[in-house]
C-alpha positions as CSV (number, residue, x, y, z in Angstrom):
1,X,-26.2,31.5,-33.3
2,X,-25.6,32.9,-29.8
3,X,-29.3,33.4,-29.3
4,X,-29.9,29.8,-30.4
5,X,-27.3,28.5,-27.9
6,X,-28.0,30.8,-25.0
7,X,-30.5,28.6,-23.2
8,X,-27.7,26.0,-22.5
9,X,-25.5,28.6,-20.8
10,X,-27.9,29.7,-18.1
11,X,-27.2,33.0,-16.3
12,X,-26.5,36.3,-18.2
13,X,-22.9,36.4,-17.0
14,X,-22.3,32.8,-18.3
15,X,-23.9,33.6,-21.6
16,X,-21.7,36.7,-22.0
17,X,-18.6,34.6,-21.2
18,X,-19.7,32.0,-23.6
19,X,-20.2,34.6,-26.3
20,X,-16.7,36.0,-25.7
21,X,-15.2,32.5,-25.7
22,X,-16.7,31.7,-29.1
23,X,-15.8,35.1,-30.5
24,X,-12.2,34.4,-29.4
25,X,-12.2,31.0,-31.1
26,X,-13.4,32.7,-34.3
27,X,-10.7,35.4,-34.1
28,X,-7.3,35.4,-35.6
29,X,-5.6,34.6,-32.3
30,X,-2.8,32.1,-32.9
31,X,-3.4,30.1,-29.7
32,X,-6.9,29.8,-28.2
33,X,-5.7,29.8,-24.6
34,X,-7.4,31.4,-21.7
35,X,-5.0,34.4,-21.7
36,X,-5.3,35.0,-25.5
37,X,-9.1,34.6,-25.5
38,X,-9.3,37.1,-22.6
39,X,-7.2,39.6,-24.5
40,X,-9.5,39.2,-27.6
41,X,-12.4,40.0,-25.3
42,X,-10.7,43.1,-23.8
43,X,-10.3,41.5,-20.3
44,X,-7.4,42.1,-18.0
45,X,-7.3,38.6,-16.7
46,X,-8.4,35.2,-18.0
47,X,-10.6,34.5,-14.9
48,X,-13.9,34.6,-16.7
49,X,-12.7,32.5,-19.6
50,X,-11.2,29.9,-17.3
51,X,-14.3,29.9,-15.1
52,X,-16.4,29.1,-18.1
53,X,-14.6,25.8,-18.5
54,X,-14.4,25.1,-14.7
55,X,-16.5,26.7,-12.0
56,X,-19.5,28.0,-14.0
57,X,-22.8,26.1,-13.7
58,X,-23.9,25.0,-17.2
59,X,-24.3,21.8,-19.1
60,X,-22.0,20.9,-22.0
61,X,-24.4,18.2,-23.0
62,X,-27.3,20.6,-23.3
63,X,-25.1,22.9,-25.4
64,X,-24.1,19.9,-27.6
65,X,-27.8,19.1,-28.2
66,X,-28.4,22.6,-29.4
67,X,-25.3,22.5,-31.6
68,X,-26.6,19.3,-33.2
69,X,-30.0,20.9,-33.9
70,X,-28.3,24.0,-35.3
71,X,-26.0,21.9,-37.6
72,X,-28.8,19.7,-39.0
73,X,-31.0,22.6,-39.6
74,X,-28.2,24.5,-41.4
75,X,-27.0,21.6,-43.5
76,X,-30.4,20.0,-44.3
77,X,-31.9,16.5,-44.0
78,X,-30.7,13.2,-45.3
79,X,-27.0,13.8,-44.7
80,X,-24.6,11.2,-43.4
81,X,-23.2,10.5,-39.9
82,X,-19.5,9.9,-39.6
83,X,-17.7,8.6,-36.5
84,X,-14.0,8.7,-35.9
85,X,-11.5,9.5,-33.2
86,X,-8.7,12.1,-33.0
87,X,-5.8,12.6,-30.6
88,X,-4.6,15.5,-28.5
89,X,-0.9,15.4,-27.6
90,X,-0.2,16.3,-23.9
91,X,2.6,16.7,-21.5
92,X,2.4,15.3,-18.0
93,X,0.0,12.8,-16.5
94,X,-2.8,14.9,-14.9
95,X,-5.1,15.9,-17.7
96,X,-8.1,13.7,-17.7
97,X,-7.7,10.6,-19.8
98,X,-4.1,11.2,-20.8
99,X,-2.0,8.1,-21.3
100,X,0.6,6.5,-23.6
101,X,-1.8,5.4,-26.3
102,X,-2.1,5.3,-30.1
103,X,-2.9,8.6,-31.7
104,X,-4.1,8.5,-35.3
105,X,-3.2,12.2,-35.5
106,X,0.5,11.5,-34.8
107,X,0.4,8.0,-36.4
108,X,2.2,6.4,-33.4
109,X,1.9,5.8,-29.7
110,X,2.1,9.1,-27.8
111,X,1.3,10.7,-24.5
112,X,-2.2,12.0,-25.4
113,X,-5.9,12.2,-24.9
114,X,-8.2,10.6,-27.4
115,X,-11.7,11.8,-28.2
116,X,-14.4,10.0,-30.2
117,X,-16.4,12.4,-32.4
118,X,-19.5,12.3,-34.5
119,X,-20.0,14.5,-37.5
120,X,-22.9,15.3,-39.9
121,X,-22.3,16.0,-43.5
122,X,-24.6,16.9,-46.4
123,X,-24.1,18.4,-49.9
124,X,-24.1,21.8,-48.1
125,X,-21.2,21.1,-45.8
126,X,-20.1,19.2,-42.6
127,X,-19.6,19.8,-38.9
128,X,-19.1,18.0,-35.6
129,X,-22.2,17.2,-33.6
130,X,-21.0,15.1,-30.7
131,X,-17.8,14.3,-28.7
132,X,-16.8,12.0,-25.9
133,X,-13.4,11.6,-24.2
134,X,-12.0,8.1,-24.2
135,X,-11.1,7.1,-20.7
136,X,-8.4,4.4,-20.7
137,X,-9.0,1.5,-18.3
138,X,-6.1,2.6,-16.0
139,X,-8.0,5.9,-15.5
140,X,-11.4,4.3,-15.2
141,X,-10.2,2.0,-12.4
142,X,-8.1,4.6,-10.5
143,X,-10.4,6.3,-7.9
144,X,-7.8,9.0,-7.0
145,X,-7.3,10.1,-10.6
146,X,-11.0,10.1,-11.2
147,X,-11.7,12.3,-8.2
148,X,-8.9,14.7,-9.0
149,X,-10.2,15.1,-12.6
150,X,-13.8,15.2,-11.6
151,X,-14.8,12.2,-13.6
152,X,-18.5,11.5,-12.9
153,X,-19.3,8.4,-11.0
154,X,-21.5,7.0,-13.7
155,X,-18.6,7.0,-16.3
156,X,-17.2,3.5,-16.7
157,X,-14.6,2.2,-19.0
158,X,-15.9,1.8,-22.6
159,X,-14.2,0.8,-25.8
160,X,-14.2,3.3,-28.6
161,X,-16.7,1.2,-30.7
162,X,-19.0,1.1,-27.7
163,X,-18.8,4.9,-27.4
164,X,-19.6,5.2,-31.1
165,X,-22.7,3.0,-30.8
166,X,-24.0,5.2,-28.0
167,X,-23.3,8.4,-29.9
168,X,-24.9,7.2,-33.1
169,X,-27.9,5.8,-31.3
170,X,-28.4,9.1,-29.5
171,X,-28.2,11.1,-32.7
172,X,-30.8,8.8,-34.4
173,X,-33.0,8.9,-31.4
174,X,-32.7,12.7,-31.4
175,X,-34.2,12.9,-34.8
176,X,-31.2,13.2,-37.0
177,X,-32.2,12.3,-40.6
178,X,-29.5,10.1,-41.9
179,X,-29.0,8.4,-45.3
180,X,-25.8,6.5,-44.3
181,X,-23.6,5.9,-41.3
182,X,-19.9,5.8,-42.1
183,X,-16.7,4.8,-40.2
184,X,-13.3,3.4,-40.5
185,X,-12.3,-0.2,-39.8
186,X,-12.0,0.2,-36.0
187,X,-15.7,0.7,-35.9
188,X,-16.7,-1.2,-39.0
189,X,-15.2,-4.4,-37.5
190,X,-17.6,-4.1,-34.5
191,X,-20.4,-6.6,-35.0
192,X,-22.5,-4.9,-32.3
193,X,-22.5,-1.6,-34.2
194,X,-23.5,-3.3,-37.4
195,X,-26.3,-5.2,-35.7
196,X,-27.6,-2.1,-34.0
197,X,-27.8,-0.2,-37.2
198,X,-29.5,-3.1,-39.1
199,X,-32.0,-3.5,-36.3
200,X,-32.9,0.1,-36.9
201,X,-33.1,-0.3,-40.7
202,X,-30.2,2.2,-41.0
203,X,-28.0,1.9,-44.1
204,X,-24.3,2.0,-43.6
205,X,-20.9,1.8,-45.4
206,X,-18.3,0.7,-42.8
207,X,-14.6,0.0,-43.5
208,X,-13.3,-3.3,-42.4
209,X,-9.8,-4.9,-42.3
210,X,-8.4,-7.0,-45.1
211,X,-8.5,-10.1,-42.8
212,X,-12.0,-9.6,-41.5
213,X,-13.5,-13.1,-41.0
214,X,-16.4,-13.7,-43.4
215,X,-19.0,-16.5,-43.4
216,X,-21.8,-16.3,-45.9
217,X,-24.0,-18.5,-48.1
218,X,-23.5,-18.9,-51.9
219,X,-25.1,-21.2,-54.4
220,X,-22.2,-23.6,-53.6
221,X,-22.9,-23.5,-49.9
222,X,-21.3,-21.9,-46.8
223,X,-18.1,-19.9,-47.6
224,X,-15.5,-18.8,-45.0
225,X,-13.0,-16.3,-46.3
226,X,-11.7,-12.7,-45.9
227,X,-11.9,-9.6,-48.1
228,X,-8.3,-9.7,-49.3
229,X,-8.7,-13.3,-50.7
230,X,-12.0,-12.4,-52.3
231,X,-10.5,-9.3,-54.0
232,X,-7.9,-11.6,-55.7
233,X,-10.8,-13.7,-57.1
234,X,-12.5,-10.7,-58.8
235,X,-12.3,-10.5,-62.6
236,X,-11.2,-7.5,-64.5
237,X,-14.7,-6.8,-65.6
238,X,-15.9,-6.6,-62.0
239,X,-14.1,-3.4,-61.4
240,X,-15.6,0.0,-62.4
241,X,-14.0,3.5,-62.3
242,X,-16.2,5.6,-60.1
243,X,-16.0,8.8,-58.1
244,X,-15.7,8.8,-54.3
245,X,-16.7,12.5,-54.3
246,X,-15.1,15.8,-55.2
247,X,-11.6,16.5,-54.1
248,X,-9.4,19.6,-54.3
249,X,-8.4,18.6,-57.8
250,X,-11.7,17.3,-59.1
251,X,-13.4,13.9,-58.7
252,X,-11.5,11.3,-56.6
253,X,-11.6,8.3,-58.9
254,X,-11.0,4.7,-57.8
255,X,-11.8,1.3,-59.1
256,X,-14.8,-0.2,-57.2
257,X,-16.3,-3.6,-57.1
258,X,-18.8,-5.5,-54.9
259,X,-19.9,-8.9,-53.9
260,X,-23.3,-9.8,-52.3
261,X,-23.2,-11.1,-48.8
262,X,-26.2,-13.4,-48.7
263,X,-27.0,-13.3,-45.0
264,X,-30.6,-13.1,-43.9
265,X,-31.7,-9.4,-44.0
266,X,-34.8,-7.4,-43.4
267,X,-37.1,-7.1,-46.4
268,X,-36.0,-4.3,-48.6
269,X,-32.3,-4.4,-47.7
270,X,-29.1,-6.0,-49.1
271,X,-25.6,-6.6,-47.7
272,X,-22.5,-6.1,-49.8
273,X,-18.8,-6.5,-49.5
274,X,-17.4,-3.4,-51.2
275,X,-13.9,-3.1,-52.6
276,X,-11.9,0.1,-53.5
277,X,-8.7,0.0,-55.5
278,X,-6.3,2.8,-56.4
279,X,-6.1,3.6,-60.1
280,X,-2.4,4.3,-59.8
281,X,-1.4,1.5,-57.5
282,X,-3.6,-1.7,-57.8
283,X,-2.0,-3.1,-54.6
284,X,-3.7,-0.4,-52.6
285,X,-7.1,-1.7,-51.6
286,X,-9.8,-0.8,-49.0
287,X,-12.7,-2.9,-48.0
288,X,-16.2,-2.1,-46.6
289,X,-19.3,-3.8,-45.3
290,X,-22.4,-2.1,-46.8
291,X,-26.0,-2.4,-45.8
292,X,-28.2,-0.7,-48.3
293,X,-31.8,-0.6,-49.5
294,X,-32.5,-2.9,-52.4
295,X,-31.5,-1.5,-55.7
296,X,-28.7,0.7,-54.4
297,X,-26.1,1.0,-57.2
298,X,-22.4,0.5,-56.9
299,X,-21.9,4.2,-57.7
300,X,-24.2,5.1,-54.7
301,X,-22.1,2.9,-52.4
302,X,-18.9,4.4,-53.7
303,X,-20.2,7.9,-53.2
304,X,-21.3,7.1,-49.6
305,X,-17.9,5.5,-48.7
306,X,-16.1,8.6,-50.1
307,X,-17.9,10.9,-47.6
308,X,-16.0,9.5,-44.7
309,X,-13.2,12.0,-45.3
310,X,-15.5,14.9,-44.3
311,X,-14.8,14.2,-40.6
312,X,-11.1,14.5,-41.2
313,X,-11.7,17.9,-42.7
314,X,-13.7,18.8,-39.6
315,X,-10.8,17.8,-37.4
316,X,-8.3,19.7,-39.5
317,X,-10.3,23.0,-39.6
318,X,-11.3,22.8,-35.9
319,X,-7.7,22.3,-34.9
320,X,-6.0,24.7,-37.3
321,X,-8.5,27.5,-37.1
322,X,-10.5,27.1,-33.9
323,X,-8.2,25.6,-31.2
324,X,-9.8,22.2,-30.8
325,X,-6.5,21.0,-29.5
326,X,-5.7,24.0,-27.4
327,X,-7.7,22.9,-24.3
328,X,-6.0,23.8,-21.1
329,X,-8.6,22.3,-18.8
330,X,-7.6,19.2,-16.9
331,X,-11.0,18.0,-15.7
332,X,-13.7,15.9,-17.4
333,X,-16.2,18.7,-17.5
334,X,-13.5,21.2,-18.7
335,X,-12.6,19.0,-21.7
336,X,-16.2,18.4,-22.8
337,X,-17.0,22.1,-22.4
338,X,-14.0,23.2,-24.4
339,X,-14.8,20.7,-27.2
340,X,-18.4,21.7,-27.3
341,X,-17.7,25.4,-27.5
342,X,-15.3,24.8,-30.4
343,X,-18.0,22.7,-32.1
344,X,-20.4,25.6,-31.7
345,X,-17.9,28.0,-33.4
346,X,-17.4,25.4,-36.2
347,X,-21.2,25.1,-36.6
348,X,-21.5,28.8,-37.1
349,X,-18.9,28.7,-39.9
350,X,-20.6,25.6,-41.4
351,X,-23.9,27.5,-41.6
352,X,-22.2,30.5,-43.3
353,X,-20.7,28.3,-45.9
354,X,-24.0,26.4,-46.4
355,X,-25.9,29.6,-46.9
356,X,-23.4,30.8,-49.5
357,X,-23.6,27.5,-51.4
358,X,-27.4,27.7,-51.4
359,X,-27.3,31.2,-52.7
360,X,-24.8,30.3,-55.5
361,X,-26.9,27.3,-56.6
362,X,-30.1,29.3,-56.4
363,X,-28.6,32.0,-58.7
364,X,-27.3,29.3,-61.1
365,X,-30.8,27.7,-61.2
366,X,-32.4,31.1,-61.8
367,X,-30.0,31.8,-64.6
368,X,-30.7,28.5,-66.3
369,X,-34.4,29.2,-66.0
370,X,-34.2,32.7,-67.4
371,X,-34.2,32.6,-71.3
372,X,-32.4,36.0,-71.6
373,X,-29.6,35.0,-69.2
374,X,-29.4,31.5,-70.6
375,X,-29.0,32.9,-74.1
376,X,-26.3,35.3,-73.0
377,X,-24.2,32.4,-71.6
378,X,-24.9,29.8,-74.2
379,X,-22.0,28.5,-76.2
380,X,-23.4,29.8,-79.5
381,X,-23.9,33.3,-78.1
382,X,-20.4,33.4,-76.7
383,X,-18.9,32.1,-80.0
384,X,-20.7,34.8,-81.9
């Protein structure tokens, strides 16, 4: 992996520091701070580690592009893109982008930074491939704070959905082969994101809120409604128990239903309003807009919607094991460099896991294709 990523780090000294940084992230150090990473590297002081995030001359965006290529090659084509944000709790007011704002991580308003991330997931695994720091309007319009945190002049205030649109478009333009784009209701409620994906002929399953305003044509004429009301109108036979993917305890089963949204679409595509209902608590419902190729089954839409959890797993593993939330840098460049280096370490682990899965599946397929091995493991042979 280090050979693959080396071109983005420039000079030999920077490449060596980058390698030491990633090795430290992958180590058992409890905190991935400058001092602890320096100790893991056998250094007396954290200067080289801290310099990598600050003074060194290298491009975090160039490294991010290499990480993206590395991940998609490791996990294979026709995966899914998932976008979501995560919060980083902070003390003080000087770290770039820090403010009193809602953090989904904490589930409340906290003093924190918020980053919008893009991940790629396939049947072989999942990993983060892009990241951008959300810059609140108070920061974007404060020239002194921008200067002190080295925020580039070209960075203006942008909403999280606008950031997501740019990241997804960049990934698709960069050649990422994507079966679906997935996101929660913050992004699914953004008309411009849906329009951008449809203009590209890109299938999606995007969560929306229960009160999302709907206008669509039926045989009776133009209907104005919302998902919550339409869910109440569904008959018992409209619901089907389907899996939203494998969980820790087996298939994650829900009741699923869908209604066609008869807006004008490109040839070969359909729009659906998708409903998910808890088997245990029928009052727990979720709603999605789906844009799919003609003939896509309800099971396919349910399976796609269920893959959104993979980015939450990415956040969990990157924070718990790799120090995604241990960033000490206060500057714009330092934040993006730290996040990208953590993404590189996570990509390495994702490739290891993917290689192991391929090896296991290959052995299983070989055993099924070998009559001698198949006979040894057949139910009749075992019973005898």
